[in-house]
C-alpha positions in Angstrom: 1.4 -118.3 76.0 0.0 -121.6 74.5 -2.5 -121.7 71.7 -5.0 -123.2 74.1 -4.6 -120.3 76.6 -5.0 -117.7 73.8 -8.1 -119.4 72.5 -9.6 -119.4 76.0 -8.7 -115.7 76.6 -10.3 -114.8 73.2 -13.5 -116.6 74.1 -13.7 -114.8 77.5 -13.2 -111.5 75.7 -16.0 -112.2 73.2 -18.3 -113.2 76.0 -17.6 -110.0 77.8 -18.3 -108.0 74.6 -21.6 -109.9 74.1 -22.6 -109.2 77.6 -21.8 -105.5 77.1 -23.9 -105.3 73.9 -26.8 -107.1 75.6 -26.7 -104.6 78.5 -26.7 -101.6 76.0 -29.6 -103.1 74.1 -31.6 -103.4 77.3 -30.8 -99.8 78.2 -31.9 -98.6 74.8 -35.1 -100.6 75.1 -35.8 -99.1 78.5 -35.1 -95.6 77.3 -37.3 -96.1 74.2 -40.1 -97.5 76.3 -39.8 -94.6 78.7 -39.9 -92.1 75.8 -43.0 -93.8 74.3 -44.7 -93.7 77.7 -43.9 -90.1 78.0 -45.4 -89.3 74.6 -48.5 -91.3 75.5 -48.8 -89.4 78.7 -48.5 -86.1 76.8 -51.1 -87.0 74.3 -53.5 -88.1 77.0 -53.0 -84.9 78.9 -53.5 -82.8 75.8 -56.8 -84.7 75.0 -58.0 -84.1 78.5 -57.2 -80.4 78.2 -59.1 -80.2 74.9 -62.1 -82.0 76.4 -62.1 -79.5 79.3 -61.9 -76.6 76.9 -64.9 -77.9 74.9 -66.9 -78.3 78.1 -66.0 -74.8 79.2 -67.1 -73.4 75.8 -70.4 -75.3 76.0 -71.1 -74.0 79.5 -70.2 -70.4 78.4 -72.6 -70.7 75.4 -75.4 -72.0 77.6 -74.8 -69.3 80.1 -74.9 -66.7 77.4 -78.2 -68.0 76.0 -79.7 -68.2 79.5 -78.7 -64.5 80.0 -80.4 -63.6 76.6 -83.6 -65.3 77.7 -83.6 -63.5 81.1 -83.1 -60.1 79.4 -85.8 -60.8 76.8 -88.2 -62.0 79.6 -87.7 -58.7 81.5 -88.3 -56.7 78.3 -91.5 -58.6 77.4 -92.8 -58.5 81.0 -92.6 -54.7 80.9 -94.4 -54.7 77.5 -97.2 -56.8 78.9 -97.5 -54.4 81.8 -97.8 -51.4 79.5 -100.4 -53.2 77.4 -102.2 -54.5 80.5 -102.1 -58.0 79.0 -101.9 -61.2 81.1 -99.4 -63.9 80.2 -96.9 -66.4 81.6 -93.4 -66.1 80.3 -91.3 -69.2 79.9 -87.6 -69.3 79.2 -85.7 -72.1 77.5 -82.7 -73.0 75.4 -83.1 -74.9 72.2 -79.8 -75.8 70.5 -77.9 -72.6 69.8 -80.6 -70.1 70.6 -82.7 -68.9 73.5 -86.4 -69.4 73.3 -89.0 -67.3 75.1 -92.7 -68.3 75.1 -95.7 -66.3 76.3 -98.9 -68.1 77.0 -102.0 -68.1 79.1 -103.7 -64.7 78.3 -106.9 -64.1 76.3 -105.5 -61.0 74.5 -102.2 -62.6 73.4 -103.5 -63.4 69.9 -103.4 -59.7 69.2 -99.6 -59.9 69.6 -99.5 -62.6 66.9 -101.3 -60.8 64.1 -102.2 -62.0 60.6 -99.8 -64.9 59.6 -97.6 -64.0 62.6 -96.6 -60.6 61.3 -96.9 -58.9 64.7 -95.1 -61.7 66.3 -92.2 -61.4 63.9 -92.0 -57.7 64.6 -92.0 -58.3 68.4 -89.3 -60.9 68.0 -87.0 -58.4 66.2 -87.7 -55.8 68.8 -86.8 -58.3 71.6 -83.6 -59.3 69.8 -82.6 -55.6 69.5 -83.3 -55.2 73.3 -81.0 -58.2 74.0 -78.3 -56.9 71.6 -78.4 -53.5 73.3 -77.9 -55.1 76.7 -75.2 -57.7 75.7 -73.5 -56.0 72.7 -73.9 -59.2 70.7 -76.4 -60.1 68.0 -79.1 -62.4 69.2 -80.9 -65.3 67.4 -83.5 -65.6 70.1 -86.9 -67.0 69.1 -90.2 -65.7 70.5 -93.4 -67.6 70.5 -96.8 -66.3 71.7 -99.9 -68.3 72.3 -98.1 -71.3 70.8 -98.4 -69.9 67.3 -95.0 -71.0 66.2 -95.3 -74.4 67.9 -98.6 -75.1 66.2 -97.2 -73.7 62.9 -94.2 -76.1 63.2 -96.6 -79.1 63.6 -98.7 -78.0 60.7 -95.7 -77.5 58.4 -94.1 -80.8 59.4 -97.4 -82.6 58.6 -97.6 -80.6 55.3 -94.1 -81.6 54.3 -94.8 -85.3 54.9 -98.0 -85.2 52.9 -96.5 -83.4 49.9 -93.5 -85.8 50.0 -95.8 -88.8 49.9 -97.9 -87.3 47.0 -94.7 -86.6 45.0 -93.4 -90.1 45.7 -96.7 -91.6 44.4 -97.2 -89.3 41.3 -93.5 -88.8 40.4 -94.2 -85.1 39.7 -92.7 -82.1 41.4 -94.8 -79.9 43.6 -94.2 -76.4 44.8 -95.4 -75.0 48.1 -96.5 -71.4 49.0 -93.7 -68.9 49.8 -92.4 -69.3 53.4 -89.9 -67.8 55.8 -86.5 -69.4 56.2 -87.6 -70.9 59.5 -90.7 -72.4 57.9 -88.8 -73.7 54.9 -86.4 -75.5 57.2 -89.2 -77.3 58.9 -90.6 -78.5 55.6 -87.1 -79.6 54.4 -86.6 -81.7 57.5 -90.0 -83.3 57.1 -89.3 -84.2 53.4 -85.9 -85.6 54.2 -87.5 -88.2 56.4 -89.3 -89.7 53.4 -87.2 -91.9 51.1 -87.3 -91.4 47.4 -87.9 -87.6 47.3 -85.9 -84.5 47.8 -86.6 -80.8 48.4 -85.0 -77.6 47.5 -85.7 -73.9 47.7 -86.2 -71.6 44.7 -87.0 -68.0 44.1 -86.0 -64.8 46.0 -87.2 -63.5 49.3 -89.9 -62.8 50.3 -91.4 -65.2 47.7 -88.8 -68.0 48.1 -90.6 -71.4 48.3 -89.9 -75.1 48.8 -90.1 -77.4 45.9 -90.5 -81.2 46.4 -89.4 -83.5 43.6 -88.6 -87.2 42.9 -85.1 -88.3 43.8 
């Protein structure tokens, strides 16, 4: 074999080796791309499953709250019949709790009482009735003759007025003792005013909101 022939044969061998390496690299790239696509598909499917689970949980929670409202409505309707009071019962869901409202009757203020004391007692009895039927503790809210709705509006207005006074004077101001529900309304109202903050102090049942400069 001549030197020229040997050189040509070596070149052909190298070209074949280069072609083989190129083919293997393409195969690796294809396999890698396929694996990445598979991973992306798995992630997408898992995300979709999580989303479906969240939707199912939300629907289950809403169904549970609707059931609580219906049980409470039946219980309160029987109570009105026993008392011979007129009233329209309205059921709703507000966030994470069922809401039952009774309105339209002239005698309903008797079920509210002084500072809502009778209303609070009826709310606890209604929650117990729901718990007895479902086996789960209820956070249901009961309103009668719009007492809580009007109280909410008054407290929100009070919170804003106190916040503005504190902002102008620079001195802290303490409000009268309130229930946890009432204090939350005031805290939310104060939070909407820049330059002041609110906190609760004291022990139940004399725990109160204090508004002070930020």
